[in-house]
Steps between C-alpha positions, in 0.01 A plus 500: 500500500163413628429332172818293512443390856137418425621298204741307719226431754276373221779277366565362847127431551484328159804287588349412837167424333674272247700338778182465710315340206790263442515417869124435518522282189785299657297464823190395306701247298654368823152469655376326187792256508443438872131434436586267211749310716248482782232375260730238346616391845140466619405320178796265535400419858142436389617274216724312744209466746267373226770261375536355851123461530490323162780266611312424824185437298689266265643311800151466649362376168785248472432385857127466426580308182723262696227460762245426230737244346541337841122495553451351151761235574335424835159468331646270235661285771171490693310408181748222419481370856119510486499307170743246643288459814187466287665228288619309807151533654346360181741207499448440872123525459505252212709257705262535795199453274655184353573378852145573610366338185707189571373492860139546381545216253643287782210593728248422225663160449481430874138617508425270210662214693297589809181511293585157359570366851173640634313343206659165586399545857148572390505187285602283793186329656 
């Protein structure tokens, strides 16, 4: 009888050992799945965070591009205005020079008349 009862005890221990191994494998698989889910969740959050940062960066680049376009447009307007002002200054300067030239010619004619008059006065006895 001792042999039969020892056999039963051994069978029970083997069953418990098999059940324990199965249980530990299920727990390990559950832990592995939990770790995988945690990893994928963390990775998904990181990808979402990076995606948001990339979108912010793209918006900033677009804003900078618009600002640069505005600055370029402002410079082009300033250049066109400068050229226009330079042209009008040239025209105005030419008109003033012609006016001054006309006045100088008129003054020279009057001086020539005065010189002639003074020569006549010198000729008078």
